[in-house]
N, C-alpha and C positions, 0 to 999 in steps of 0.2 A: 658611393660617400657619405658617410653618416653624419648627420647635422647635428650639432649639440645646442640643445635648448637653454637660452638664460634664462632663471626663473628670476623674478623681481624679488622683495621683499613681502608683500601681499600676497603672491602666488606660494611662496615658502611656507607663511604664516598658515594660508588654506590649505596647502597639502599636511601641512602637521595636524592641524585640526581634523578632517578628514582621515587620516589613517589611525589617528587616537579613538577618534569615535566608532571605528572599523572595527578596530582590535578591542573595543570595550563590547561592542555587539557580540563579535565574536567568541569573548570571555563570557558574556552570558549566555549564550546557545551551547557552547561544548563543555563549560565545567558542571553542568548540572548530568550530563551524560557520563563525564569523567568521574564524579563523586558516587554515581550508581556503583560504576564498575569496583571503583575501591571500596566502598561500603560493602559490597559483595564478599568481599575478601577479609572484612575487618570483624573484629569483635564488637557485637553489638553495642555494648555497653560503652565501648569509645564512641561508638557512632552518634549515640544519643548523648553522649556528654560534650559533644563538640571537640573531640579529641583530632578525627580525620579530616584532614583538609588537602595534603598533598599525595601522600602513601597512605597505604594500607597499614594499621594498627593492631595488633595482635591477630598477624595471619592465620586463616583458617579456612578451610573448604568443607565445613561441616552444612553451608547452606546448601550445595551443590551436591553433597553427598546424599542428604535428605530428598533432596528434589529428583535425582537420578536413580534413587534407590526405587522409586515406584515404578514400576515393568510398566504401565500403561503410558508413560511418557513418551517412549518409544515408538509405540504404536500410534499415539496421537500426532508425532513429530512425521512419520510417513503420511499418515492421512493428510495433513496441512499440506505437505510437498506436492502431493497429488491432487488436491483440491486446488492446489494455487497452479499447477501448471496444466490442469486439464481445463480449469475454468478460465485461466488466462487466455488459451488458446481458443476456446469456444467463443468466448466473448469478443476478442480480437475479430474473429471470423463474422462473425453478425454483427459487428457494429461497423467494421470497416467496407462490408458488400452495402450494408444500409446507407453508409455516409457517401459511397460513390456513386450509387444511385439515384440518391436526392441531391447530390451537384452536378447530374445532368440536366441541362436545360431541356432535351429532347424525353425527359421522362412524362409521360401522360400523368396529369393529377398530380404533378410533383407539389403544388402549395398545399391542397387539401390533405395529400399524405406527410406533410412536413407539421400541418397543425395536428394533426393525429397523434404525431410522434410528441409535439410538445406538450399536448392536455396534461395526460400523466404524470409530468413531472411536478404540477401543482395540486393535482386532487388525484389522491391513489384511492383504491377500493377498501382500503383499511385492514387490520392484522386479521380478523375473524373471518372475511370474506376470501383472503389470500391463503388462509389455511384451509379454509373449505375448498378451494379451486386447487391445491397441492394435493390434497388427499384424494380428491376425485381422479385426478391423473395418476393415482397410485404412488406419488414420489414421496409421500409421509414415510419417516423414517427410514430413507431410500438412499444408497450411494448418491445417486445422481441429482438430488434436492441440495446440493451444495455447489451446483455446475449448471443446471439449466434452468431453473424458473426464472432466476434474474439474473442474466447472462446480460441483457440489454442495459446498457445506460443511455439516456437519452444524452446526455452532457456531453459524453465520449462521442455521440454520434454526429452532433452539432459540431463540436470541434475538428474531428476529420471532413464533417461535410467542407469547413469552411478552408479546411488545407486543400483538400483537393478543388474547390473553386478558386482559390487565389493562387496557388502553386502549381497547377497544371495547365500550361497554355492551352488555348483553344485552338490554336494554331497547329499545336502538335496533333490535335485529335481528326483535324481537317485534314492534315498529312496523311496520317495513316488512313484515316477513310479512304481516300482517293489511292491509295494502295492497297486496297481491300481489306483492310482490317476491322475487325466489327468490336464492338462494346466490351465483350468477354476476353477477348486478345488483348484488346488494347489494356485494360484492367490489369492484368496478370504481367504482360511483358513491358508495360511502358508506365502506366502509372503506379503501380505497387513498389516496383524497384526504386522510382523517385519519391517515395513515401517513409524513408527510415526513419525521420526524425520524429514525426508525428506517431507512427507505430511504436517506436521505442517509448515515447512518453506514455502513451495510451498502456501499455504492456505494464509499464511501473506502476501506474495508478491503478490498472486492474489488481495486479499482483498484489502491491500493498493491502487492497482490500480485500482479498481472499484471504491472506496470511493473517489479518487480523480479525477476520470474521468469528463472531462467537454469537450473535444474536441468532442467525438462522438456524445454528445448529442447536441452540437453546431449547427454540420453537419444535422444530422439525424432525430432530433425530433424537433416539432414545436409548438405542444400542451404545453400549460402552464402546465396543470394536470401531464406530463408526465416528466417534467424538475427534474433533481438531485439537490442535493443541491448547490453543487459547481456554478453551472449555476445560480441559485437564489441568492446566496452570491453575484454573481459578478454583477448581475442587481440591487442588493439593494443598494452595493457599488460605481455604476457607476451614480445611481439617486441620491444619497446623495450627491456626491461630483459635479455633475449638479447643483442642487439645490445651495450649496455653491458659486460656481461661477457665478449663474446668480443672485443670490442677491445682495441687497446693504445694506449698515448703520450696524445695530444692527443686522437685519435679517440674512444679509450674515455671521457675525461674529457668532450666534448660529448656522447658517447651518454648517459651517466650522468646528466649535468645535463639532458637532454631526457626520460628515463624518470622522473627525479622531478617535474618538471613536468607531464608527461602524466598521473602517478598523481593530482597535485592536480585537475587538468582533468578527469578521469574522473568524478571524485566529483561535480563541478558539474554538470557536462551530463546526469548521473542523476538528480540530487535535483531540479534547480531547477524542472521541471513540475510534479512533485507538491507541491512547497513554493507554489507558485504557487497550485494548486487548492483547497488545505486551506483559506485563510481563506473561502472561501463558504459552506462547508458546516459551519465550526467551529462556529456557535451550535447545531446540531443534535446536535454529537459528544457532549457530557457526559449531555444526555438520553438519547441510545441506548443508551449505554453504562451508567448508569444502571437502565435498564429490565432489561436483561439481566442485571445484577450482582444485583439485589435479590429477584427470582423467578425459580425455574425450572421 
C-alpha cells in the first residue's frame, strides 16, 4: 500500500526553492553546451551580434565542410579511437592489477611499495628527463608512446585499491582459500566480477584523458600520420585563423567567418563521442567516485 506524504507549508517552500536552484544550476551548465551547438550552425555575424539564443540564425554547414575537407582529420579520428581503446585497456590492466595487489594484507612490503607509488604523485622527473627516457626506450615518434609510458595513474591505483579493501569482504577470500583458491584465481573469478562499478569509472576517466590528450603528442610525435584528433583540430583552427588575419577585403571577411565556424565545429567534433559514451556508464559513476572519496 502506497503511503501519501503530506507536506507542510515550510516543506513546500523548501522543495520549491530546491527545484528552482537545481533548475538554475542545470541551465548554467547545459546552455553553454547548447549554445556551442547552435552557434556551429549559425552565421558568425549573427553570433557576434547576439542574435543567436535558442535556434540557429542563418543556418549553414560551412564550418563542418571546411573542417572535414582536410583529409587528415579522418586519419586523426582513427588514431584517437585506437589510442583511446588500447590506452584505456592497457591502463586499466596495469592499474587494477596493481591496486588489487596493494589491497592484499598478505603482500610482502605492502606499505613501502605504496609509498613508492605515492612519491611520484608529488615529485616528477620533469619534462626533459622524461623525454630522454622515452627516446632511449625507442618510443619517440612511435605509435606506442601514446599508450605505454604514461599508462599508470597513481590516483586511479589508490581509488581502486580503496575499493578492493572496503568492498571485497575478507571472509570471501578466506572461504575461497579454504576451497583451494589462490590469489590469481580469486582475482579473476571473484574480485573482478564484483568490481564493475570502479572499473567503469576508471575506464571513463582514462578514456576521457586519452581522447583529450594533445601534450604528449605535441612533444613525442612528429609524423603527421600518427597525430591524434586534438592536434589536427588545433592545426586546422590555427591555419584558418592565420588565413583570416593575413587576408584583406572581402576575402578576409570570408576567412574570418569560416574560422569562427570551424572553432565551434571543432568543439562539437571533439566532444560528441565522449558525450555519447557517458550515459552508458553514468550509473556507476557516482558510486565509484564516492568509494574513492570516503576512505584512502
